[in-house]
C-alpha positions in Angstrom: -139.9 -43.5 -108.9 -136.9 -42.8 -107.2 -133.3 -41.4 -108.2 -130.1 -42.1 -108.0 -128.1 -39.0 -107.3 -124.7 -40.8 -107.5 -125.3 -42.4 -110.7 -128.0 -39.1 -111.9 -129.9 -41.8 -113.3 -134.0 -42.1 -112.3 -136.0 -45.6 -112.1 -139.5 -46.8 -112.1 -140.8 -49.3 -109.8 -143.4 -51.5 -109.8 -144.8 -54.3 -107.3 -148.0 -56.6 -107.4 -149.9 -57.8 -104.8 -152.6 -60.5 -104.9 -154.2 -63.2 -102.8 -153.1 -66.8 -103.9 -155.6 -69.7 -104.9 -155.0 -70.9 -100.8 -156.3 -67.5 -100.0 -152.6 -66.3 -98.7 -151.4 -62.7 -99.1 -148.4 -62.3 -101.7 -146.8 -59.5 -102.5 -143.5 -59.3 -105.1 -141.7 -56.6 -106.8 -142.0 -57.4 -110.3 -139.6 -54.4 -112.5 -137.4 -51.5 -111.2 -136.0 -50.1 -114.3 -134.5 -47.5 -115.7 -136.8 -44.0 -116.4 -135.4 -42.9 -119.9 -138.2 -40.4 -120.3 -137.0 -36.7 -121.0 -139.1 -35.7 -118.2 -140.9 -36.3 -115.3 -144.6 -35.6 -116.1 -147.8 -37.5 -115.8 -147.9 -38.2 -119.4 -144.2 -39.5 -119.9 -144.5 -41.5 -116.4 -147.9 -43.3 -118.1 -145.4 -43.7 -121.2 -142.8 -45.4 -119.4 -145.0 -47.4 -117.6 -147.3 -49.0 -120.3 -144.0 -49.8 -122.4 -142.7 -51.9 -119.4 -146.1 -53.5 -119.0 -146.2 -55.3 -122.3 -143.8 -57.1 -121.0 -146.2 -58.7 -118.5 -148.6 -58.9 -120.8 -150.6 -55.9 -119.7 -151.7 -53.7 -122.7 -154.3 -51.7 -120.8 -154.1 -49.5 -117.8 -157.5 -50.5 -117.2 -157.1 -54.0 -116.3 -155.1 -53.4 -113.1 -156.3 -52.1 -109.4 -153.6 -49.5 -109.0 -152.4 -48.3 -105.7 -149.4 -45.2 -106.0 -148.2 -42.2 -103.8 -149.8 -38.7 -104.0 -147.0 -37.4 -106.4 -148.5 -35.1 -108.7 -147.5 -37.2 -111.5 -149.3 -40.0 -110.8 -152.0 -38.2 -109.1 -152.7 -36.6 -113.0 -151.4 -39.9 -114.8 -154.0 -42.1 -112.7 -156.8 -40.0 -113.2 -158.8 -41.8 -115.4 -158.1 -45.2 -113.5 -159.6 -44.7 -110.2 -156.3 -45.3 -108.1 -155.6 -45.7 -104.6 -153.3 -43.6 -102.9 -151.2 -45.5 -100.8 -152.6 -45.0 -96.7 -149.2 -45.9 -95.1 -147.5 -43.0 -97.9 -150.0 -40.7 -96.2 -149.4 -41.1 -92.9 -145.3 -40.9 -93.6 -146.2 -37.5 -95.1 -147.9 -36.6 -92.1 -145.0 -37.4 -89.6 -142.9 -35.5 -92.2 -144.9 -32.2 -92.4 -144.4 -32.6 -88.2 -140.4 -33.1 -88.0 -138.9 -32.3 -91.3 -137.2 -29.1 -92.0 -137.8 -29.7 -95.5 -141.4 -29.3 -95.1 -140.9 -26.1 -92.4 -144.0 -27.3 -90.5 -142.6 -27.2 -87.3 -139.1 -26.2 -87.0 -136.8 -25.3 -84.1 -136.2 -22.0 -85.7 -139.7 -20.4 -85.5 -142.7 -20.3 -82.5 -145.5 -20.9 -84.8 -147.1 -23.8 -86.6 -148.6 -23.2 -90.3 -149.6 -25.3 -93.1 -149.3 -23.0 -96.0 -150.6 -23.6 -100.0 -147.8 -25.0 -102.0 -146.8 -22.7 -104.8 -144.6 -25.3 -106.4 -145.5 -25.3 -110.2 -143.2 -27.9 -111.7 -145.9 -31.1 -111.6 -143.1 -33.5 -111.9 -142.0 -34.6 -108.6 -144.6 -32.2 -106.3 -146.1 -34.4 -103.6 -150.0 -33.7 -103.9 -150.2 -33.7 -100.1 -147.9 -30.4 -100.2 -151.0 -28.9 -101.4 -153.0 -28.8 -97.9 -154.8 -25.7 -97.8 -155.6 -25.8 -94.2 -154.2 -23.3 -91.6 -153.0 -24.0 -88.3 -151.2 -21.6 -86.0 -150.5 -22.2 -82.4 -147.2 -21.2 -80.4 -145.0 -24.3 -79.3 -144.2 -24.4 -75.6 -140.8 -24.6 -74.6 -140.9 -28.9 -73.8 -141.5 -28.9 -77.6 -138.6 -26.9 -78.8 -136.7 -28.8 -76.7 -137.9 -32.2 -78.2 -137.0 -30.2 -81.5 -133.6 -29.7 -80.8 -133.2 -33.4 -79.3 -134.2 -35.2 -82.5 -131.9 -32.4 -84.7 -129.0 -33.4 -82.2 -129.5 -37.2 -82.6 -129.6 -36.7 -86.0 -126.1 -35.0 -86.0 -124.8 -37.9 -83.5 -125.9 -40.7 -85.9 -124.2 -38.7 -88.8 -121.2 -38.4 -86.9 -121.1 -41.9 -85.9 -121.5 -43.3 -89.2 -119.0 -40.6 -90.8 -116.0 -42.0 -87.9 -117.2 -45.8 -89.0 -117.9 -46.2 -84.7 -120.9 -48.6 -85.3 -118.6 -51.4 -85.4 -117.2 -50.9 -82.2 -120.7 -49.7 -80.9 -121.8 -53.3 -81.4 -118.7 -54.7 -79.9 -119.6 -53.3 -76.9 -123.1 -54.6 -76.7 -124.7 -51.9 -78.7 -126.8 -51.6 -81.7 -126.1 -49.9 -85.1 -127.3 -46.5 -85.4 -129.9 -45.8 -88.2 -130.2 -42.8 -89.9 -133.1 -40.5 -90.3 -134.1 -40.9 -94.2 -136.8 -38.4 -95.6 -137.6 -41.2 -98.3 -137.6 -43.8 -95.7 -141.1 -44.2 -93.8 -140.7 -44.2 -90.4 -136.7 -43.9 -90.6 -137.0 -41.0 -87.9 -138.4 -43.1 -85.4 -136.0 -45.9 -86.4 -133.4 -43.1 -85.8 -134.1 -42.0 -82.4 -134.6 -45.1 -81.2 -131.4 -46.8 -81.9 -130.1 -43.9 -80.2 -132.0 -44.0 -77.0 -131.9 -48.2 -76.8 -127.5 -47.6 -77.5 -127.3 -44.5 -75.7 -124.6 -45.7 -72.9 -122.6 -47.7 -75.5 -122.1 -44.7 -77.7 -121.1 -42.5 -74.9 -118.5 -45.1 -74.0 -117.1 -45.7 -77.4 -116.9 -41.6 -77.8 -115.0 -41.7 -74.7 -112.6 -44.3 -75.3 -111.5 -42.9 -78.4 -111.6 -39.4 -77.2 -113.8 -38.3 -80.4 -116.3 -36.7 -78.1 -114.4 -33.4 -78.2 -114.1 -33.3 -81.9 -118.1 -33.9 -82.0 -118.3 -30.9 -79.3 -115.8 -28.7 -81.2 -117.8 -29.1 -84.6 -121.4 -28.6 -83.5 -120.6 -26.7 -80.4 -123.1 -28.9 -78.2 -122.7 -32.1 -76.2 -125.1 -34.3 -77.2 -125.3 -35.5 -73.5 -126.3 -32.5 -72.3 -129.5 -32.5 -74.8 -130.5 -36.3 -74.0 -130.5 -34.9 -70.2 -132.9 -32.6 -70.5 -135.2 -35.7 -70.5 -135.8 -38.8 -68.4 -138.3 -41.2 -68.3 -139.6 -40.3 -65.4 -140.6 -36.9 -66.4 -141.9 -37.1 -70.3 -142.2 -33.7 -71.9 -146.1 -32.9 -71.2 -146.4 -29.8 -72.7 -145.8 -31.3 -76.1 -149.7 -32.1 -76.7 -148.8 -29.7 -79.7 -147.6 -32.4 -82.0 -150.3 -34.9 -80.9 -153.2 -32.6 -81.6 -151.8 -31.3 -84.6 -151.5 -35.0 -86.3 -154.8 -35.5 -85.2 -155.7 -32.3 -87.4 -153.8 -33.1 -90.4 -155.3 -36.4 -90.0 -158.4 -35.0 -90.5 -157.7 -32.5 -93.4 -155.3 -34.8 -95.4 -157.4 -38.2 -95.3 -160.6 -39.1 -97.6 -160.9 -42.8 -97.2 -161.5 -44.8 -100.3 -164.8 -47.1 -100.0 -162.5 -49.8 -101.1 -160.1 -49.1 -98.2 -163.3 -49.9 -96.4 -163.9 -52.9 -98.3 -160.8 -54.2 -97.7 -161.2 -53.7 -93.7 -164.3 -55.5 -93.9 -162.9 -58.0 -95.5 -159.9 -58.8 -93.1 -160.5 -61.3 -90.8 -159.1 -59.4 -87.9 -161.0 -56.1 -88.5 -164.2 -57.6 -90.1 -166.4 -55.8 -87.5 -165.4 -52.8 -88.9 -163.7 -50.9 -85.2 -163.7 -47.1 -85.4 -165.8 -46.8 -88.0 -169.6 -45.1 -88.1 -172.8 -46.9 -89.3 -172.8 -44.8 -92.5 -169.1 -46.1 -93.6 -170.3 -49.8 -92.6 -173.3 -49.7 -94.9 -171.7 -47.7 -97.9 -168.9 -50.1 -97.6 -171.6 -53.0 -97.5 -173.0 -52.1 -100.5 -170.1 -51.4 -102.5 -169.4 -55.3 -101.6 -172.7 -56.4 -102.9 -172.1 -54.2 -106.2 -168.9 -56.0 -106.9 -170.0 -59.6 -106.3 -172.8 -59.2 -108.5 -170.7 -57.9 -111.4 -168.1 -60.4 -110.6 -171.2 -63.1 -110.9 -172.3 -61.3 -113.9 -169.2 -61.6 -115.4 -168.3 -64.9 -114.8 -171.6 -66.0 -116.5 -170.6 -64.5 -119.4 -167.2 -65.9 -119.6 -168.8 -69.3 -118.6 -171.2 -68.8 -122.0 -168.1 -67.9 -124.3 -166.8 -70.6 -122.8 -169.5 -73.0 -123.8 -169.8 -71.9 -127.3 -166.4 -72.3 -128.0 -166.2 -75.7 -126.6 -169.9 -76.6 -129.2 -167.7 -75.0 -132.3 -164.9 -77.5 -131.8 -166.8 -80.5 -131.2 -169.3 -79.5 -134.2 -166.2 -79.1 -136.1 
């Protein structure tokens, strides 16, 4: 679910993933339609979803294996349907907590790192990952503060280049277009920083030629080149382990793997040995797969009997 702020209209989208008869993985977007319910509560979201799925011959949500993010409306709405919560979405939420000012887990305005319980009461678009009830407190070292300032300046630089329409000139000088960090787009912060890193000399050349670097400095009171020069490839910021250690802590706190995710790992040809999993997790996975095979075999036998009865009745008639 997402909202077009310009048109003030929300949309509900769905993607179907499946294995075809040749055992090839397929993923297709089957709908993206205006969301016309009066609110975005769990009840309204499920009503809208059911209305859309009727067009695809799906009248019972139990017939579908659901994968969703941890928006509170989806968590509550799908509670009776045993959904799998998206692994990639949660990884993105962890990165967002580390580097997004909106989440305020780490920011250049504070020297402490804290995860607090969310007091958000509106269930409509709250992400359950914001409700992590775990506290971390640690002083951010000087190099960590530099890294946060570097990220901020990169974002400002990209925004300025976009607004000034300089991407074409950067490409003409041999560089690549800069990419903005958008909080709803996964890994966009990494793409933003990488685009600045790979194209920095071309950016400097274009800004110098157009004499717009001065305007940028006047507007933001800081020359981006001075910020970038705080680092170089030979001397990486060695005191930024706070970020990696916090990331590891968040992984432990926020992840509770579903046995179906272990099964997917086991059935993947490259990861069938389940590297990194404990023996208990492997055995739990194997039991689940055996139980599911048994259920499918019984269902197949029942379906075969029903088809036999139908064929026999037609023959007798």
